[in-house]
Each structure stands twice: as structure tokens, then as C-alpha cells.
KOLDO-543330 format. One record per residue: x, y, z of N, C-alpha, C in turn. Coordinates in pm, 1 decimal, padded with zeros to 6 digits. Layout:
! KOLDO-543330
+----------+----------+----------+----------+----------+----------+----------+----------+----------+
:   n_east :  n_north :     n_up :  ca_east : ca_north :    ca_up :   c_east :  c_north :     c_up :
+----------+----------+----------+----------+----------+----------+----------+----------+----------+
:        X :        Y :        Z :        X :        Y :        Z :        X :        Y :        Z :
...
+----------+----------+----------+----------+----------+----------+----------+----------+----------+
//
This chain:
! KOLDO-543330
+----------+----------+----------+----------+----------+----------+----------+----------+----------+
:   n_east :  n_north :     n_up :  ca_east : ca_north :    ca_up :   c_east :  c_north :     c_up :
+----------+----------+----------+----------+----------+----------+----------+----------+----------+
:  05283.8 : -00651.8 :  07108.8 :  05420.7 : -00663.3 :  07120.1 :  05516.1 : -00553.0 :  07126.4 :
:  05492.0 : -00464.0 :  07038.3 :  05593.3 : -00332.4 :  07031.1 :  05670.1 : -00351.0 :  06916.5 :
:  05753.5 : -00236.7 :  06892.7 :  05845.0 : -00212.4 :  06793.6 :  05963.3 : -00312.3 :  06811.5 :
:  06048.4 : -00322.3 :  06684.7 :  06147.0 : -00411.5 :  06685.7 :  06243.8 : -00346.4 :  06790.1 :
:  06292.1 : -00208.9 :  06783.3 :  06356.1 : -00141.2 :  06842.5 :  06347.3 : -00156.6 :  06994.3 :
:  06214.8 : -00159.4 :  07037.6 :  06161.8 : -00163.6 :  07166.5 :  06188.6 : -00299.0 :  07218.7 :
:  06177.3 : -00399.2 :  07141.1 :  06173.0 : -00542.3 :  07172.1 :  06313.2 : -00570.8 :  07209.0 :
:  06395.2 : -00526.3 :  07108.5 :  06565.8 : -00546.3 :  07131.6 :  06598.5 : -00481.8 :  07247.7 :
:  06588.4 : -00356.6 :  07272.9 :  06620.3 : -00284.1 :  07402.0 :  06563.0 : -00351.2 :  07508.1 :
:  06466.7 : -00428.3 :  07523.6 :  06430.1 : -00495.0 :  07651.4 :  06503.8 : -00640.3 :  07693.8 :
:  06588.1 : -00682.5 :  07557.7 :  06639.5 : -00813.7 :  07587.0 :  06754.3 : -00818.3 :  07703.9 :
:  06816.2 : -00707.8 :  07716.0 :  06894.6 : -00732.4 :  07856.5 :  06844.0 : -00740.6 :  07967.9 :
:  06728.5 : -00687.6 :  08007.4 :  06635.4 : -00698.3 :  08126.2 :  06583.4 : -00828.1 :  08119.3 :
:  06548.4 : -00893.9 :  08011.6 :  06499.4 : -01035.8 :  08008.8 :  06623.0 : -01128.9 :  08046.3 :
:  06722.1 : -01095.2 :  07983.9 :  06855.8 : -01171.0 :  08011.4 :  06896.7 : -01153.0 :  08161.1 :
:  06863.6 : -01054.7 :  08213.7 :  06910.9 : -01045.1 :  08346.6 :  06814.6 : -01122.8 :  08450.9 :
:  06681.3 : -01147.8 :  08414.8 :  06591.1 : -01235.0 :  08482.2 :  06590.8 : -01376.4 :  08473.0 :
:  06690.5 : -01431.8 :  08379.4 :  06721.2 : -01569.1 :  08389.4 :  06862.8 : -01605.9 :  08445.3 :
:  06865.6 : -01639.0 :  08567.6 :  07013.0 : -01652.6 :  08619.9 :  07093.3 : -01779.3 :  08565.6 :
:  06999.5 : -01878.6 :  08512.6 :  07057.3 : -02007.5 :  08450.6 :  07130.6 : -01957.9 :  08339.8 :
:  07083.1 : -01868.6 :  08248.8 :  07133.9 : -01817.6 :  08122.0 :  07248.0 : -01732.2 :  08151.8 :
:  07251.7 : -01636.4 :  08248.6 :  07344.3 : -01554.8 :  08300.0 :  07485.1 : -01638.1 :  08320.0 :
:  07444.0 : -01740.2 :  08407.6 :  07550.6 : -01838.0 :  08430.0 :  07633.0 : -01889.6 :  08336.7 :
:  07541.3 : -01960.2 :  08221.8 :  07610.9 : -02002.1 :  08110.4 :  07684.9 : -01929.0 :  08015.3 :
:  07629.4 : -01773.8 :  08031.2 :  07699.7 : -01688.6 :  07961.0 :  07842.8 : -01621.4 :  08034.6 :
:  07866.5 : -01683.9 :  08123.8 :  07961.0 : -01612.8 :  08221.3 :  08089.4 : -01598.8 :  08131.1 :
:  08135.4 : -01698.9 :  08036.1 :  08256.8 : -01698.6 :  07963.6 :  08206.5 : -01659.5 :  07823.1 :
:  08098.3 : -01618.8 :  07792.9 :  08089.2 : -01592.2 :  07657.6 :  08134.4 : -01419.7 :  07635.9 :
:  08205.7 : -01390.3 :  07524.9 :  08225.5 : -01241.0 :  07471.3 :  08184.3 : -01273.4 :  07322.4 :
:  08094.1 : -01189.0 :  07298.6 :  08058.5 : -01194.7 :  07126.3 :  07944.5 : -01073.3 :  07122.8 :
:  07971.4 : -00990.1 :  07004.7 :  07885.4 : -00888.0 :  06983.4 :  07808.8 : -00931.2 :  06849.7 :
:  07659.3 : -00901.6 :  06866.2 :  07560.2 : -00968.2 :  06753.4 :  07516.0 : -00852.2 :  06697.2 :
:  07494.4 : -00847.0 :  06578.7 :  07425.0 : -00731.4 :  06497.6 :  07277.8 : -00801.5 :  06469.7 :
:  07189.0 : -00734.7 :  06529.3 :  07030.7 : -00788.7 :  06477.7 :  07000.9 : -00653.9 :  06393.6 :
:  06962.0 : -00729.1 :  06268.5 :  06932.4 : -00590.9 :  06166.4 :  06787.6 : -00666.1 :  06122.5 :
:  06691.5 : -00609.8 :  06177.3 :  06544.6 : -00629.7 :  06147.7 :  06478.8 : -00499.2 :  06049.4 :
:  06474.3 : -00526.1 :  05919.6 :  06448.0 : -00426.2 :  05838.2 :  06518.3 : -00317.9 :  05828.3 :
:  06501.3 : -00198.9 :  05887.0 :  06578.0 : -00087.8 :  05870.5 :  06623.4 : -00054.9 :  06033.4 :
:  06586.6 : -00138.2 :  06099.1 :  06615.7 : -00129.9 :  06244.5 :  06763.3 : -00217.8 :  06276.1 :
:  06861.9 : -00165.8 :  06324.3 :  06995.9 : -00236.0 :  06357.4 :  07033.0 : -00196.9 :  06493.8 :
:  07058.2 : -00278.9 :  06586.4 :  07123.9 : -00289.5 :  06719.5 :  07223.0 : -00385.3 :  06736.4 :
:  07307.1 : -00362.6 :  06820.2 :  07416.6 : -00465.8 :  06882.1 :  07387.6 : -00484.9 :  06999.8 :
:  07402.6 : -00616.0 :  07020.5 :  07388.0 : -00700.3 :  07157.6 :  07511.7 : -00725.5 :  07203.8 :
:  07565.3 : -00677.5 :  07304.4 :  07707.5 : -00690.8 :  07329.9 :  07711.1 : -00803.8 :  07472.0 :
:  07777.5 : -00909.6 :  07465.3 :  07772.2 : -01013.7 :  07553.4 :  07891.3 : -01024.8 :  07599.9 :
:  07922.8 : -00963.8 :  07707.5 :  08064.2 : -00953.7 :  07780.6 :  08075.0 : -01028.7 :  07928.0 :
:  08100.9 : -01162.7 :  07913.0 :  08117.1 : -01251.7 :  08034.0 :  07975.1 : -01219.9 :  08142.0 :
:  07878.4 : -01257.7 :  08080.6 :  07763.0 : -01279.9 :  08170.6 :  07678.8 : -01122.7 :  08189.9 :
:  07730.9 : -01037.8 :  08122.7 :  07671.9 : -00905.7 :  08090.9 :  07615.9 : -00889.2 :  07962.5 :
:  07495.3 : -00825.4 :  07951.3 :  07445.9 : -00806.6 :  07832.0 :  07402.9 : -00670.8 :  07813.5 :
:  07451.3 : -00597.1 :  07707.7 :  07394.3 : -00458.9 :  07685.7 :  07357.8 : -00436.4 :  07538.8 :
:  07285.0 : -00330.0 :  07511.2 :  07245.6 : -00310.6 :  07363.1 :  07318.3 : -00164.9 :  07344.3 :
:  07347.2 : -00172.4 :  07225.6 :  07416.9 : -00036.1 :  07169.4 :  07378.1 : -00011.3 :  07022.2 :
:  07397.2 :  00087.7 :  06993.4 :  07352.0 :  00145.5 :  06836.5 :  07449.6 :  00070.8 :  06733.9 :
:  07375.3 :  00086.0 :  06629.7 :  07467.9 :  00018.4 :  06526.1 :  07461.2 :  00115.4 :  06389.5 :
:  07476.6 :  00251.5 :  06424.3 :  07472.6 :  00352.7 :  06331.0 :  07596.7 :  00391.7 :  06279.6 :
:  07707.8 :  00372.2 :  06345.2 :  07829.8 :  00439.9 :  06318.9 :  07924.0 :  00324.6 :  06219.8 :
:  07989.1 :  00377.0 :  06142.1 :  08069.2 :  00285.9 :  06036.3 :  08156.5 :  00174.8 :  06109.4 :
:  08210.4 :  00236.2 :  06224.9 :  08317.2 :  00157.6 :  06296.9 :  08253.0 :  00079.9 :  06403.5 :
:  08101.3 :  00085.8 :  06408.3 :  08058.6 : -00024.3 :  06510.0 :  08077.3 : -00164.7 :  06489.4 :
:  08155.2 : -00236.6 :  06546.6 :  08206.8 : -00355.8 :  06509.9 :  08108.4 : -00476.7 :  06573.4 :
:  08112.3 : -00596.7 :  06507.0 :  08038.6 : -00719.9 :  06563.2 :  08097.5 : -00820.5 :  06504.5 :
:  08069.2 : -00926.0 :  06569.1 :  08127.1 : -01063.9 :  06549.2 :  08056.5 : -01147.2 :  06420.6 :
:  07921.0 : -01128.2 :  06481.1 :  07818.5 : -01212.5 :  06384.7 :  07702.3 : -01102.6 :  06364.6 :
:  07640.8 : -01142.6 :  06240.2 :  07512.3 : -01057.8 :  06213.5 :  07387.1 : -01136.9 :  06169.6 :
:  07277.8 : -01112.1 :  06239.9 :  07172.6 : -01164.6 :  06185.9 :  07085.9 : -01071.5 :  06106.8 :
:  07053.9 : -01113.6 :  05978.2 :  06968.8 : -00989.6 :  05924.0 :  06862.5 : -01035.9 :  05850.6 :
:  06741.7 : -00976.9 :  05844.3 :  06605.5 : -01010.1 :  05785.3 :  06512.6 : -00905.7 :  05799.9 :
:  06399.7 : -00953.6 :  05732.5 :  06310.2 : -00858.0 :  05760.0 :  06239.4 : -00824.9 :  05873.9 :
:  06168.8 : -00751.8 :  05912.0 :  06127.2 : -00707.0 :  06052.5 :  06023.1 : -00826.3 :  06098.4 :
:  05947.5 : -00889.6 :  05980.2 :  05864.3 : -00975.2 :  06013.4 :  05919.5 : -01117.9 :  06058.2 :
:  06044.3 : -01138.2 :  06014.6 :  06120.6 : -01264.2 :  06060.6 :  06133.7 : -01268.9 :  06187.2 :
:  06187.1 : -01148.3 :  06269.8 :  06219.4 : -01149.6 :  06396.2 :  06103.0 : -01142.3 :  06462.4 :
:  05984.8 : -01086.2 :  06405.7 :  05848.3 : -01088.8 :  06499.7 :  05794.9 : -01220.1 :  06491.5 :
:  05811.5 : -01288.5 :  06379.0 :  05763.1 : -01444.3 :  06377.6 :  05855.0 : -01529.3 :  06479.0 :
:  05995.7 : -01507.3 :  06475.6 :  06074.5 : -01576.5 :  06562.1 :  06034.4 : -01557.4 :  06725.5 :
:  05972.5 : -01453.2 :  06757.1 :  05958.7 : -01399.0 :  06862.9 :  05819.3 : -01428.3 :  06913.2 :
:  05733.8 : -01520.1 :  06850.8 :  05598.5 : -01556.0 :  06876.8 :  05602.5 : -01642.6 :  07011.8 :
:  05509.6 : -01660.2 :  07066.8 :  05526.5 : -01757.7 :  07184.5 :  05558.1 : -01912.8 :  07131.2 :
:  05459.0 : -01936.9 :  07024.3 :  05488.0 : -02062.1 :  06956.9 :  05527.0 : -02022.1 :  06800.4 :
:  05643.2 : -02007.1 :  06783.2 :  05700.8 : -01972.0 :  06635.2 :  05648.8 : -02082.6 :  06531.0 :
:  05623.2 : -02063.8 :  06416.8 :  05630.4 : -02167.7 :  06310.9 :  05738.7 : -02265.8 :  06314.7 :
:  05769.6 : -02362.8 :  06237.7 :  05858.7 : -02433.0 :  06240.7 :  05998.9 : -02394.4 :  06160.9 :
:  05952.0 : -02300.6 :  06056.8 :  06044.0 : -02207.2 :  05978.3 :  06079.2 : -02095.5 :  06049.7 :
:  06035.3 : -02055.2 :  06169.2 :  06080.3 : -01951.7 :  06243.5 :  06127.5 : -01966.0 :  06392.5 :
:  06133.3 : -02090.6 :  06420.5 :  06171.5 : -02120.3 :  06547.0 :  06331.7 : -02124.6 :  06585.6 :
:  06401.2 : -02136.0 :  06486.9 :  06549.9 : -02137.1 :  06509.6 :  06614.8 : -02070.9 :  06410.1 :
:  06726.5 : -01989.9 :  06442.5 :  06829.3 : -01905.7 :  06355.9 :  06863.7 : -02008.2 :  06235.2 :
:  06892.0 : -02103.9 :  06255.0 :  06934.9 : -02210.7 :  06132.3 :  06813.7 : -02245.6 :  06052.2 :
:  06689.3 : -02265.5 :  06085.3 :  06589.2 : -02307.1 :  06011.4 :  06548.3 : -02178.1 :  05928.3 :
:  06564.6 : -02044.4 :  06007.4 :  06517.1 : -01939.4 :  05917.4 :  06631.8 : -01917.8 :  05798.1 :
:  06740.9 : -01955.1 :  05835.9 :  06860.6 : -01927.7 :  05720.3 :  06820.5 : -02026.0 :  05618.4 :
:  06781.6 : -02142.3 :  05665.5 :  06769.7 : -02255.8 :  05553.7 :  06641.0 : -02232.9 :  05470.8 :
:  06532.0 : -02144.3 :  05531.2 :  06449.2 : -02139.1 :  05439.0 :  06432.6 : -01969.1 :  05384.5 :
:  06585.4 : -01926.4 :  05386.9 :  06605.6 : -01817.4 :  05305.7 :  06538.0 : -01675.6 :  05401.5 :
:  06495.5 : -01677.2 :  05478.6 :  06440.4 : -01563.7 :  05557.1 :  06531.6 : -01492.0 :  05648.4 :
:  06664.4 : -01547.8 :  05671.7 :  06765.7 : -01479.9 :  05737.2 :  06897.0 : -01509.3 :  05670.7 :
:  06968.9 : -01380.9 :  05693.2 :  07106.0 : -01395.3 :  05649.8 :  07200.1 : -01401.6 :  05786.5 :
:  07278.1 : -01484.0 :  05777.5 :  07368.1 : -01479.8 :  05903.0 :  07530.9 : -01486.1 :  05834.1 :
:  07610.7 : -01389.3 :  05896.0 :  07727.6 : -01339.6 :  05844.9 :  07816.1 : -01318.6 :  05953.9 :
:  07952.5 : -01316.2 :  05919.3 :  08065.9 : -01278.1 :  06018.8 :  08146.0 : -01398.7 :  06056.0 :
:  08187.9 : -01385.5 :  06198.0 :  08270.1 : -01477.4 :  06233.2 :  08202.0 : -01590.8 :  06315.8 :
:  08197.7 : -01705.2 :  06255.8 :  08127.3 : -01800.8 :  06312.8 :  08205.6 : -01882.0 :  06445.0 :
:  08348.0 : -01865.8 :  06456.3 :  08389.6 : -01916.4 :  06583.2 :  08318.5 : -01888.1 :  06704.1 :
:  08305.6 : -01740.9 :  06731.8 :  08229.3 : -01715.1 :  06855.4 :  08101.8 : -01762.7 :  06874.7 :
:  08022.5 : -01765.0 :  06756.1 :  07887.8 : -01823.7 :  06717.5 :  07879.7 : -01942.7 :  06789.4 :
:  07966.5 : -02041.8 :  06700.8 :  07971.6 : -02174.2 :  06752.7 :  08010.9 : -02207.7 :  06863.9 :
:  08099.5 : -02139.8 :  06918.8 :  08157.4 : -02163.3 :  07072.8 :  08033.9 : -02135.7 :  07169.6 :
:  07957.3 : -02030.7 :  07151.8 :  07840.0 : -02004.8 :  07240.8 :  07699.3 : -02032.9 :  07178.4 :
:  07697.0 : -02102.4 :  07094.8 :  07559.2 : -02139.1 :  06998.3 :  07446.8 : -02123.7 :  07082.7 :
:  07430.7 : -02213.1 :  07196.9 :  07320.3 : -02214.2 :  07267.9 :  07277.5 : -02112.9 :  07350.0 :
:  07376.2 : -02037.8 :  07403.3 :  07380.8 : -01902.6 :  07471.5 :  07303.8 : -01804.0 :  07364.8 :
:  07375.6 : -01809.4 :  07268.7 :  07307.4 : -01704.4 :  07137.3 :  07166.9 : -01736.0 :  07116.7 :
:  07143.3 : -01865.2 :  07079.0 :  07016.5 : -01900.4 :  07047.7 :  06898.7 : -01865.4 :  07148.9 :
:  06948.8 : -01878.4 :  07273.8 :  06839.9 : -01856.5 :  07410.4 :  06836.6 : -01722.2 :  07396.2 :
:  06913.3 : -01627.1 :  07397.0 :  06930.4 : -01507.1 :  07419.0 :  06830.7 : -01441.0 :  07295.5 :
:  06850.2 : -01486.5 :  07180.7 :  06746.0 : -01442.5 :  07084.8 :  06614.3 : -01480.5 :  07094.1 :
:  06595.6 : -01576.0 :  07154.1 :  06462.7 : -01644.2 :  07184.6 :  06390.7 : -01551.2 :  07306.1 :
:  06470.4 : -01477.5 :  07388.6 :  06421.4 : -01421.7 :  07488.5 :  06274.8 : -01354.9 :  07499.5 :
:  06257.2 : -01248.1 :  07375.9 :  06147.4 : -01197.6 :  07359.6 :  06014.6 : -01276.1 :  07370.1 :
:  06042.0 : -01414.0 :  07334.8 :  05900.7 : -01485.2 :  07349.2 :  05836.2 : -01503.3 :  07475.2 :
:  05895.5 : -01473.9 :  07576.7 :  05832.5 : -01476.7 :  07687.0 :  05749.8 : -01352.8 :  07721.5 :
:  05745.4 : -01263.4 :  07650.7 :  05674.1 : -01131.7 :  07684.3 :  05593.8 : -01093.3 :  07561.6 :
:  05562.8 : -01204.8 :  07451.7 :  05492.4 : -01161.2 :  07346.9 :  05348.9 : -01153.4 :  07386.0 :
+----------+----------+----------+----------+----------+----------+----------+----------+----------+
//
């Protein structure tokens, strides 16, 4: 599968290969922090365009953060994840993932965000 950082870096290309997802994301503006263990990256979704940015600086802002151990994300990205790894809220409910930040953009674009976070399953 690759390292967490490599997987996250491939998400924009996977996103671009899904025209229906790009179309559904055309109105979405949200910055997502993915922190998997010691690796952190920001996914910036801006009206149908997705890019990855570093999350190293103290002023690197984000709307919503998903924080968990590296194995939590690797489990989520399995082709057939277990029931406690299949969904961001399931991982949260089982204490495997911390979700924090501004929930308004998350809830406004919930299915798009969930679909973007599940994209690496296609290449596992």
C-alpha cells in the first residue's frame, strides 16, 4: 500500500479520476487536516479542485481535523474495512479517531468528505 504520506499525496489524483465526485464537490470549500500518527497533511477542497498541502507551520489553518494512529487510517483504506473502520463516525464512536474543528463545513459536505477519505481504498 505505501506510507501514509504517500497515500495522502495520491488522493488528489484519485479524486480527479472520479468525475461524479468532482461534480458533487463543485460547491465545497473545506480544508481537512489528516493526522495519522506523526504524519499530518492538509487536503484543501476548493470548488471541485483538491490539493494536498503541508501542515507543518503554526499558521497552517484547517476547518476540520481527523486525528488517529497510522493503523486507523490504514484500516480505513482497506478494500473491505472492518465495521469499526468503515466510516469516520464509526471510528470516532470506537475511540479510534478524534474529529475536531468547525463541524458546519463538514456536515454541509459530509458525503463528499467521506467519499474523498475513502478514495485510497481503490488502490490498496
